[in-house]
VMD Tcl script that draws the C-alpha trace (Angstrom):
set ca {
  {106.13 108.52 104.13}
  {109.69 109.82 104.38}
  {110.96 112.87 102.53}
  {114.55 113.90 101.94}
  {114.83 117.53 100.93}
  {117.95 119.62 100.49}
  {120.83 120.60 98.27}
  {124.21 119.50 97.02}
  {126.77 121.73 95.38}
  {129.25 121.15 92.60}
  {131.38 123.42 90.42}
  {129.17 124.80 87.62}
  {131.77 123.80 85.03}
  {131.29 120.15 86.13}
  {127.53 120.06 85.49}
  {127.87 118.49 82.04}
  {130.21 115.82 83.40}
  {127.88 115.14 86.36}
  {124.69 114.85 84.31}
  {125.15 111.17 83.23}
  {125.92 110.08 86.81}
  {122.90 112.02 88.07}
  {120.65 110.51 85.40}
  {121.79 106.98 86.33}
  {121.14 107.69 90.02}
  {117.69 109.15 89.41}
  {116.58 106.41 87.00}
  {117.76 103.57 89.24}
  {116.30 105.17 92.37}
  {112.90 105.75 90.77}
  {112.79 102.05 89.83}
  {113.30 100.92 93.44}
  {110.36 99.46 95.37}
  {109.05 102.09 97.75}
  {110.39 105.10 95.85}
  {107.52 107.56 95.47}
  {109.60 110.32 93.89}
  {113.23 111.20 93.24}
  {114.55 114.30 91.51}
  {117.42 116.73 91.17}
  {116.92 120.28 89.90}
  {119.52 122.89 89.02}
  {118.95 126.24 90.72}
  {118.10 128.95 88.19}
  {120.11 131.65 89.97}
  {122.98 129.51 91.31}
  {124.20 127.06 88.59}
  {126.29 124.91 90.94}
  {123.43 124.35 93.38}
  {121.33 121.20 92.88}
  {118.05 120.83 94.75}
  {117.33 117.26 95.88}
  {113.84 115.89 96.52}
  {113.12 112.29 97.49}
  {109.97 110.56 98.75}
  {110.00 107.03 100.18}
  {107.13 104.79 101.30}
  {108.82 103.82 104.57}
  {112.12 103.36 106.40}
  {112.64 99.85 104.98}
  {112.53 101.23 101.41}
  {114.94 104.04 102.30}
  {117.33 101.64 104.05}
  {117.35 99.39 100.96}
  {118.08 102.46 98.82}
  {121.07 103.36 100.99}
  {122.45 99.82 100.47}
  {121.97 99.79 96.69}
  {124.78 99.52 94.19}
  {123.76 102.66 92.34}
  {124.04 104.81 95.46}
  {127.50 103.38 96.11}
  {128.49 104.24 92.52}
  {127.01 107.74 92.89}
  {128.86 108.41 96.15}
  {132.12 107.13 94.64}
  {131.81 109.74 91.87}
  {131.53 112.74 94.22}
  {135.24 113.51 94.56}
  {135.84 113.40 90.81}
  {132.80 115.56 90.08}
  {133.57 118.00 92.90}
  {130.27 117.32 94.68}
  {130.24 118.67 98.19}
  {128.39 120.91 100.60}
  {125.57 118.39 101.05}
  {122.67 119.72 103.09}
  {119.98 117.06 103.14}
  {117.28 116.67 105.79}
  {115.03 113.66 106.42}
  {111.39 114.40 107.30}
  {108.57 112.09 108.28}
  {105.30 113.13 106.65}
  {101.69 112.09 107.05}
  {99.01 111.97 104.42}
  {99.07 114.86 102.00}
  {96.13 117.02 101.05}
  {95.57 118.49 97.59}
  {95.55 122.28 97.57}
}
mol new
graphics top color blue
foreach p $ca { graphics top sphere $p radius 0.5 }
foreach p [lrange $ca 0 end-1] q [lrange $ca 1 end] { graphics top cylinder $p $q radius 0.2 }
display resetview
């Protein structure tokens, strides 16, 4: 399993404008084969900070995601929405254990 964990930043006053684009990205990504989880969460203490969490079955699923039309649309919206300061890290994970 592959995990992408990190943050993106946008101006807090652009959150309402960014929400529809984020919803489209999340919905389309979650529908992709091999997507085990995909979410964005606004930081409670820092309104312009969005936490990103993705889980993918394998590299083939992630590569297909990177080539999808919805990710191209999402990336094309970044300048208009003021999205920047991306800090995302890819991790390879083994089997999880319930705690």
